[in-house]
N, CA, C and O atoms as a GROMACS GRO file, in nm:
protein
  296
    1MET      N    1  -6.915   7.711  -2.468
    1MET     CA    2  -7.006   7.748  -2.388
    1MET      C    3  -6.992   7.713  -2.225
    1MET      O    4  -6.994   7.599  -2.178
    2ASN      N    5  -6.975   7.874  -2.128
    2ASN     CA    6  -6.935   7.857  -1.988
    2ASN      C    7  -7.061   7.848  -1.891
    2ASN      O    8  -7.153   7.926  -1.866
    3LEU      N    9  -7.028   7.721  -1.849
    3LEU     CA   10  -7.190   7.724  -1.788
    3LEU      C   11  -7.173   7.757  -1.624
    3LEU      O   12  -7.242   7.712  -1.532
    4SER      N   13  -7.040   7.865  -1.616
    4SER     CA   14  -7.009   7.870  -1.447
    4SER      C   15  -7.118   8.039  -1.449
    4SER      O   16  -7.141   8.107  -1.349
    5VAL      N   17  -7.151   8.058  -1.542
    5VAL     CA   18  -7.208   8.191  -1.520
    5VAL      C   19  -7.322   8.138  -1.521
    5VAL      O   20  -7.335   8.034  -1.586
    6ARG      N   21  -7.455   8.201  -1.438
    6ARG     CA   22  -7.593   8.236  -1.438
    6ARG      C   23  -7.704   8.266  -1.568
    6ARG      O   24  -7.769   8.370  -1.573
    7SER      N   25  -7.714   8.167  -1.664
    7SER     CA   26  -7.820   8.264  -1.704
    7SER      C   27  -7.935   8.215  -1.746
    7SER      O   28  -7.956   8.121  -1.670
    8ALA      N   29  -8.029   8.222  -1.828
    8ALA     CA   30  -8.122   8.153  -1.841
    8ALA      C   31  -8.127   8.083  -2.013
    8ALA      O   32  -8.227   8.056  -2.079
    9GLU      N   33  -7.975   8.066  -2.050
    9GLU     CA   34  -7.915   8.024  -2.156
    9GLU      C   35  -7.898   7.844  -2.095
    9GLU      O   36  -7.949   7.734  -2.113
   10ASN      N   37  -7.813   7.895  -2.031
   10ASN     CA   38  -7.674   7.743  -1.942
   10ASN      C   39  -7.807   7.675  -1.905
   10ASN      O   40  -7.809   7.556  -1.935
   11ILE      N   41  -7.948   7.736  -1.833
   11ILE     CA   42  -8.096   7.634  -1.762
   11ILE      C   43  -8.113   7.562  -1.924
   11ILE      O   44  -8.081   7.450  -1.965
   12GLU      N   45  -8.151   7.634  -1.967
   12GLU     CA   46  -8.215   7.574  -2.075
   12GLU      C   47  -8.150   7.477  -2.137
   12GLU      O   48  -8.207   7.373  -2.169
   13TYR      N   49  -8.029   7.498  -2.159
   13TYR     CA   50  -7.916   7.391  -2.202
   13TYR      C   51  -7.826   7.265  -2.087
   13TYR      O   52  -7.730   7.192  -2.111
   14MET      N   53  -7.882   7.279  -2.000
   14MET     CA   54  -7.891   7.183  -1.908
   14MET      C   55  -7.939   7.103  -1.856
   14MET      O   56  -7.915   7.005  -1.786
   15VAL      N   57  -8.055   7.181  -1.922
   15VAL     CA   58  -8.201   7.101  -1.846
   15VAL      C   59  -8.220   6.979  -1.999
   15VAL      O   60  -8.218   6.856  -2.001
   16THR      N   61  -8.233   7.054  -2.084
   16THR     CA   62  -8.219   6.958  -2.236
   16THR      C   63  -8.102   6.854  -2.247
   16THR      O   64  -8.113   6.772  -2.338
   17GLU      N   65  -7.985   6.847  -2.162
   17GLU     CA   66  -7.905   6.817  -2.169
   17GLU      C   67  -7.936   6.658  -2.087
   17GLU      O   68  -7.938   6.544  -2.132
   18ILE      N   69  -7.959   6.711  -1.952
   18ILE     CA   70  -7.992   6.638  -1.866
   18ILE      C   71  -8.087   6.499  -1.939
   18ILE      O   72  -8.059   6.380  -1.952
   19LYS      N   73  -8.232   6.596  -1.983
   19LYS     CA   74  -8.322   6.537  -2.054
   19LYS      C   75  -8.274   6.443  -2.146
   19LYS      O   76  -8.334   6.338  -2.127
   20ASP      N   77  -8.193   6.434  -2.236
   20ASP     CA   78  -8.151   6.343  -2.353
   20ASP      C   79  -8.070   6.281  -2.266
   20ASP      O   80  -8.111   6.165  -2.272
   21ARG      N   81  -7.996   6.284  -2.202
   21ARG     CA   82  -7.925   6.178  -2.088
   21ARG      C   83  -7.968   6.082  -2.052
   21ARG      O   84  -7.919   5.970  -2.040
   22LEU      N   85  -8.097   6.134  -2.023
   22LEU     CA   86  -8.169   6.034  -1.875
   22LEU      C   87  -8.295   5.904  -1.997
   22LEU      O   88  -8.346   5.794  -1.973
   23ARG      N   89  -8.298   6.006  -2.136
   23ARG     CA   90  -8.392   5.977  -2.240
   23ARG      C   91  -8.566   5.988  -2.162
   23ARG      O   92  -8.660   5.914  -2.192
   24ILE      N   93  -8.569   6.080  -2.080
   24ILE     CA   94  -8.673   6.110  -2.041
   24ILE      C   95  -8.811   6.134  -2.106
   24ILE      O   96  -8.830   6.243  -2.161
   25VAL      N   97  -8.904   6.048  -2.103
   25VAL     CA   98  -8.995   6.062  -2.200
   25VAL      C   99  -9.116   6.098  -2.203
   25VAL      O  100  -9.186   6.056  -2.295
   26ASN      N  101  -9.158   6.163  -2.126
   26ASN     CA  102  -9.232   6.271  -2.109
   26ASN      C  103  -9.186   6.377  -2.023
   26ASN      O  104  -9.221   6.415  -1.912
   27ALA      N  105  -9.054   6.432  -2.148
   27ALA     CA  106  -9.010   6.543  -2.135
   27ALA      C  107  -9.045   6.679  -2.107
   27ALA      O  108  -8.999   6.774  -2.043
   28GLY      N  109  -9.162   6.647  -2.192
   28GLY     CA  110  -9.224   6.803  -2.207
   28GLY      C  111  -9.214   6.821  -2.003
   28GLY      O  112  -9.152   6.914  -1.951
   29ALA      N  113  -9.284   6.718  -1.927
   29ALA     CA  114  -9.314   6.783  -1.803
   29ALA      C  115  -9.175   6.839  -1.704
   29ALA      O  116  -9.181   6.856  -1.582
   30ILE      N  117  -9.108   6.850  -1.750
   30ILE     CA  118  -8.984   6.897  -1.751
   30ILE      C  119  -8.916   7.048  -1.835
   30ILE      O  120  -8.875   7.032  -1.950
   31LYS      N  121  -8.910   7.164  -1.783
   31LYS     CA  122  -8.912   7.272  -1.884
   31LYS      C  123  -8.804   7.344  -1.795
   31LYS      O  124  -8.774   7.318  -1.679
   32ALA      N  125  -8.757   7.434  -1.875
   32ALA     CA  126  -8.629   7.498  -1.810
   32ALA      C  127  -8.613   7.632  -1.760
   32ALA      O  128  -8.516   7.694  -1.718
   33SER      N  129  -8.781   7.667  -1.784
   33SER     CA  130  -8.925   7.815  -1.694
   33SER      C  131  -8.923   7.743  -1.585
   33SER      O  132  -8.934   7.801  -1.477
   34HIS      N  133  -8.909   7.585  -1.591
   34HIS     CA  134  -8.936   7.552  -1.416
   34HIS      C  135  -8.808   7.577  -1.354
   34HIS      O  136  -8.815   7.493  -1.264
   35PHE      N  137  -8.716   7.621  -1.342
   35PHE     CA  138  -8.614   7.647  -1.276
   35PHE      C  139  -8.604   7.755  -1.323
   35PHE      O  140  -8.615   7.794  -1.439
   36ASN      N  141  -8.564   7.849  -1.153
   36ASN     CA  142  -8.431   8.000  -1.193
   36ASN      C  143  -8.316   7.993  -1.126
   36ASN      O  144  -8.289   7.879  -1.089
   37ASP      N  145  -8.209   8.107  -1.087
   37ASP     CA  146  -8.122   8.110  -1.111
   37ASP      C  147  -8.037   8.070  -0.961
   37ASP      O  148  -7.922   8.038  -0.932
   38GLU      N  149  -8.168   8.093  -0.886
   38GLU     CA  150  -8.110   8.061  -0.742
   38GLU      C  151  -8.068   7.885  -0.668
   38GLU      O  152  -8.037   7.843  -0.556
   39MET      N  153  -8.087   7.833  -0.781
   39MET     CA  154  -8.075   7.661  -0.720
   39MET      C  155  -7.995   7.607  -0.880
   39MET      O  156  -7.990   7.492  -0.924
   40TYR      N  157  -7.919   7.777  -0.963
   40TYR     CA  158  -7.850   7.746  -1.077
   40TYR      C  159  -7.697   7.645  -1.009
   40TYR      O  160  -7.638   7.579  -1.094
   41GLU      N  161  -7.644   7.639  -0.867
   41GLU     CA  162  -7.545   7.578  -0.822
   41GLU      C  163  -7.591   7.427  -0.824
   41GLU      O  164  -7.520   7.330  -0.854
   42GLU      N  165  -7.702   7.427  -0.792
   42GLU     CA  166  -7.760   7.283  -0.723
   42GLU      C  167  -7.792   7.244  -0.849
   42GLU      O  168  -7.770   7.122  -0.846
   43LEU      N  169  -7.843   7.282  -0.996
   43LEU     CA  170  -7.877   7.266  -1.110
   43LEU      C  171  -7.715   7.208  -1.183
   43LEU      O  172  -7.686   7.091  -1.209
   44HIS      N  173  -7.651   7.301  -1.197
   44HIS     CA  174  -7.499   7.198  -1.234
   44HIS      C  175  -7.429   7.160  -1.165
   44HIS      O  176  -7.320   7.156  -1.222
   45ASP      N  177  -7.419   7.116  -1.041
   45ASP     CA  178  -7.400   6.961  -0.979
   45ASP      C  179  -7.412   6.895  -1.042
   45ASP      O  180  -7.320   6.829  -1.090
   46LEU      N  181  -7.597   6.878  -1.086
   46LEU     CA  182  -7.727   6.782  -1.114
   46LEU      C  183  -7.660   6.700  -1.232
   46LEU      O  184  -7.630   6.582  -1.244
   47TYR      N  185  -7.646   6.838  -1.330
   47TYR     CA  186  -7.576   6.811  -1.495
   47TYR      C  187  -7.425   6.758  -1.529
   47TYR      O  188  -7.385   6.694  -1.626
   48THR      N  189  -7.355   6.806  -1.410
   48THR     CA  190  -7.219   6.736  -1.426
   48THR      C  191  -7.222   6.593  -1.379
   48THR      O  192  -7.163   6.511  -1.450
   49MET      N  193  -7.288   6.549  -1.260
   49MET     CA  194  -7.289   6.436  -1.259
   49MET      C  195  -7.382   6.351  -1.396
   49MET      O  196  -7.340   6.260  -1.467
   50VAL      N  197  -7.434   6.376  -1.397
   50VAL     CA  198  -7.545   6.315  -1.532
   50VAL      C  199  -7.473   6.302  -1.646
   50VAL      O  200  -7.478   6.210  -1.728
   51MET      N  201  -7.364   6.458  -1.648
   51MET     CA  202  -7.271   6.400  -1.783
   51MET      C  203  -7.179   6.361  -1.783
   51MET      O  204  -7.094   6.392  -1.866
   52LYS      N  205  -7.154   6.248  -1.653
   52LYS     CA  206  -7.008   6.217  -1.660
   52LYS      C  207  -6.993   6.046  -1.682
   52LYS      O  208  -6.887   5.984  -1.685
   53ARG      N  209  -7.141   5.988  -1.695
   53ARG     CA  210  -7.230   5.847  -1.660
   53ARG      C  211  -7.244   5.863  -1.805
   53ARG      O  212  -7.273   5.953  -1.884
   54ASP      N  213  -7.212   5.748  -1.809
   54ASP     CA  214  -7.332   5.709  -1.943
   54ASP      C  215  -7.469   5.631  -1.921
   54ASP      O  216  -7.568   5.664  -1.986
   55ASN      N  217  -7.473   5.512  -1.817
   55ASN     CA  218  -7.519   5.452  -1.795
   55ASN      C  219  -7.644   5.510  -1.623
   55ASN      O  220  -7.606   5.590  -1.537
   56PHE      N  221  -7.789   5.437  -1.622
   56PHE     CA  222  -7.824   5.491  -1.426
   56PHE      C  223  -7.886   5.376  -1.478
   56PHE      O  224  -7.913   5.352  -1.596
   57SER      N  225  -7.905   5.309  -1.377
   57SER     CA  226  -7.975   5.177  -1.264
   57SER      C  227  -8.179   5.319  -1.300
   57SER      O  228  -8.198   5.440  -1.308
   58PRO      N  229  -8.247   5.221  -1.307
   58PRO     CA  230  -8.416   5.246  -1.285
   58PRO      C  231  -8.411   5.388  -1.154
   58PRO      O  232  -8.464   5.499  -1.159
   59SER      N  233  -8.319   5.322  -1.037
   59SER     CA  234  -8.311   5.389  -0.907
   59SER      C  235  -8.255   5.505  -0.904
   59SER      O  236  -8.316   5.588  -0.836
   60GLU      N  237  -8.141   5.547  -0.965
   60GLU     CA  238  -8.040   5.635  -1.023
   60GLU      C  239  -8.145   5.759  -1.074
   60GLU      O  240  -8.162   5.872  -1.027
   61MET      N  241  -8.210   5.686  -1.196
   61MET     CA  242  -8.302   5.786  -1.263
   61MET      C  243  -8.422   5.815  -1.169
   61MET      O  244  -8.437   5.936  -1.154
   62GLN      N  245  -8.530   5.724  -1.087
   62GLN     CA  246  -8.587   5.831  -1.033
   62GLN      C  247  -8.520   5.892  -0.952
   62GLN      O  248  -8.587   5.992  -0.921
   63ALA      N  249  -8.410   5.890  -0.888
   63ALA     CA  250  -8.353   5.989  -0.786
   63ALA      C  251  -8.306   6.081  -0.857
   63ALA      O  252  -8.329   6.193  -0.811
   64ILE      N  253  -8.238   6.079  -0.967
   64ILE     CA  254  -8.264   6.195  -1.058
   64ILE      C  255  -8.327   6.299  -1.094
   64ILE      O  256  -8.280   6.412  -1.111
   65ALA      N  257  -8.490   6.245  -1.113
   65ALA     CA  258  -8.625   6.315  -1.156
   65ALA      C  259  -8.674   6.392  -0.993
   65ALA      O  260  -8.750   6.485  -0.968
   66GLU      N  261  -8.592   6.305  -0.907
   66GLU     CA  262  -8.675   6.317  -0.780
   66GLU      C  263  -8.610   6.457  -0.784
   66GLU      O  264  -8.676   6.559  -0.767
   67GLU      N  265  -8.444   6.456  -0.811
   67GLU     CA  266  -8.365   6.550  -0.733
   67GLU      C  267  -8.418   6.732  -0.825
   67GLU      O  268  -8.418   6.850  -0.789
   68LEU      N  269  -8.462   6.643  -0.976
   68LEU     CA  270  -8.489   6.792  -1.066
   68LEU      C  271  -8.623   6.885  -1.023
   68LEU      O  272  -8.653   6.999  -1.056
   69GLY      N  273  -8.682   6.799  -0.945
   69GLY     CA  274  -8.853   6.795  -0.900
   69GLY      C  275  -8.801   6.917  -0.753
   69GLY      O  276  -8.869   7.017  -0.731
   70SER      N  277  -8.680   6.884  -0.671
   70SER     CA  278  -8.649   6.945  -0.593
   70SER      C  279  -8.674   7.098  -0.642
   70SER      O  280  -8.758   7.172  -0.591
   71LEU      N  281  -8.584   7.134  -0.755
   71LEU     CA  282  -8.500   7.249  -0.831
   71LEU      C  283  -8.583   7.300  -0.818
   71LEU      O  284  -8.576   7.403  -0.751
   72ARG      N  285  -8.732   7.249  -0.885
   72ARG     CA  286  -8.817   7.321  -0.957
   72ARG      C  287  -8.842   7.456  -0.854
   72ARG      O  288  -8.821   7.439  -0.734
   73LYS      N  289  -8.882   7.574  -0.896
   73LYS     CA  290  -8.899   7.699  -0.828
   73LYS      C  291  -9.096   7.708  -0.855
   73LYS      O  292  -9.174   7.697  -0.950
   74GLY      N  293  -9.103   7.736  -0.692
   74GLY     CA  294  -9.229   7.664  -0.647
   74GLY      C  295  -9.296   7.812  -0.665
   74GLY      O  296  -9.416   7.830  -0.641
   0.00000   0.00000   0.00000
């Protein structure tokens, strides 16, 4: 999968992987359809950072969730 290409499929993949890695309880609240390609680079950066780590502190998880919230299309 080439994540350097902006596509709805890549957004779906990255959002799903972030939710899985963080074990987000209310995963239904975060959907790929909430994001558009205007924030693709930021989402990709967040995805890359999340995938590099195995564990997150509660405050880190909160910060990541807040960042996801800020990337949502309004």
